[in-house]
C-alpha positions as CSV (number, residue, x, y, z in Angstrom):
1,M,23.4,27.3,11.4
2,D,23.5,25.1,8.3
3,G,21.6,21.9,8.0
4,E,18.4,20.4,6.6
5,S,14.9,20.8,7.7
6,R,11.9,18.5,7.6
7,I,8.3,19.1,8.0
8,I,6.4,16.5,9.9
9,E,2.7,16.4,9.3
10,R,-0.1,14.5,10.9
11,P,-0.6,11.0,9.4
12,L,-3.5,10.6,7.1
13,T,-5.5,7.3,7.3
14,T,-7.9,6.3,4.6
15,Y,-10.1,3.3,4.2
16,E,-11.1,1.8,0.9
17,V,-14.1,-0.5,0.8
18,Y,-14.8,-2.9,-2.1
19,D,-18.5,-2.6,-2.9
20,Q,-20.8,-3.4,-5.9
21,D,-19.9,-0.1,-7.7
22,E,-16.2,-0.9,-7.3
23,A,-16.8,-4.5,-8.4
24,D,-18.3,-3.4,-11.7
25,L,-15.3,-1.3,-12.5
26,W,-12.9,-4.2,-12.0
27,D,-15.2,-6.9,-13.5
28,G,-15.7,-8.4,-10.0
29,D,-11.9,-9.1,-9.6
30,L,-11.1,-8.3,-5.9
31,I,-7.4,-8.9,-6.4
32,A,-7.2,-6.4,-9.4
33,W,-9.2,-3.9,-7.4
34,A,-6.8,-4.1,-4.4
35,V,-3.7,-4.0,-6.6
36,D,-4.9,-0.9,-8.3
37,K,-5.7,0.8,-5.0
38,V,-2.4,-0.1,-3.5
39,D,-0.4,0.9,-6.6
40,R,-1.7,4.4,-6.2
41,T,-0.1,4.7,-2.7
42,G,3.4,3.8,-3.8
43,A,3.7,1.1,-1.1
44,T,5.7,-1.7,-2.6
45,E,7.9,-3.1,0.1
46,P,6.4,-6.0,2.1
47,S,6.9,-6.2,5.8
48,A,8.3,-9.7,5.6
49,Y,10.7,-11.3,3.2
50,P,10.6,-13.8,1.6
51,L,7.0,-13.4,0.8
52,G,5.2,-16.8,1.2
53,D,2.0,-18.2,0.0
54,A,0.1,-16.6,2.9
55,V,0.3,-13.2,4.5
56,P,-1.3,-12.7,8.0
57,E,-3.6,-9.7,8.6
58,H,-0.8,-7.9,10.5
59,G,1.4,-7.9,7.4
60,W,1.8,-4.6,5.5
61,L,3.3,-2.9,2.5
62,H,5.5,0.2,2.9
63,G,6.7,2.9,0.5
64,Q,7.8,6.4,0.3
65,Y,7.5,9.2,-2.2
66,E,9.7,12.3,-2.5
67,D,7.9,15.4,-3.7
68,P,9.5,16.4,-7.0
69,Y,9.2,20.1,-6.0
70,G,10.2,19.7,-2.3
71,G,13.0,17.2,-2.8
72,D,13.9,15.1,0.2
73,S,12.6,17.7,2.6
74,K,9.1,16.6,1.7
75,V,8.9,12.8,1.9
76,T,5.6,11.0,2.3
77,E,5.8,7.6,3.9
78,T,2.9,5.2,3.4
79,S,1.9,1.9,4.9
80,V,-0.9,-0.3,3.6
81,R,-2.7,-3.2,5.3
82,L,-5.4,-5.4,3.9
83,T,-7.8,-6.0,6.8
84,G,-11.2,-7.6,7.0
85,D,-12.4,-10.5,5.0
86,W,-9.2,-11.1,3.1
87,T,-7.8,-14.6,3.2
88,P,-4.0,-14.9,3.9
89,E,-3.6,-16.3,0.3
90,Q,-5.5,-13.3,-1.3
91,R,-3.3,-10.9,0.7
92,A,-0.2,-12.7,-0.4
93,Q,-1.3,-12.5,-4.1
94,V,-1.9,-8.7,-3.8
95,F,1.5,-8.2,-2.0
96,R,3.4,-10.3,-4.6
97,T,1.7,-8.4,-7.5
98,V,2.3,-5.0,-6.0
99,S,5.9,-5.7,-5.0
100,G,6.8,-7.4,-8.2
101,L,7.9,-10.6,-6.5
C-alpha cells in the first residue's frame, strides 16, 4: 500500500510569565518581550484579518514548522494566545509586529 504517514503527538502547552527577571532582559519593554517569545514559536498568522487596533483575549496567532529532517511527515502546528493582563491594544501591537502587518 502506497501513501504517506503522519505521526500525531500529544499537544504541548507552555506558559510564559513576564516577571522582574524577564523585565530586566528586555529593558522593561513588555511588547518586545512578547514579540521575542512569540517569534520563537513560529506563529505568525493572526486568527482574524484585517488586524485592527485591538485584539480580544480570544484572538490567537497560528503557525507551523516542517522538520527539515522529517519533511512534511513531521509538521508542528503552534497556536499562541496572550491572556491575562494584556490590553486589547497591546495584544494588537504584538500581533502586528509578529505577523509583519
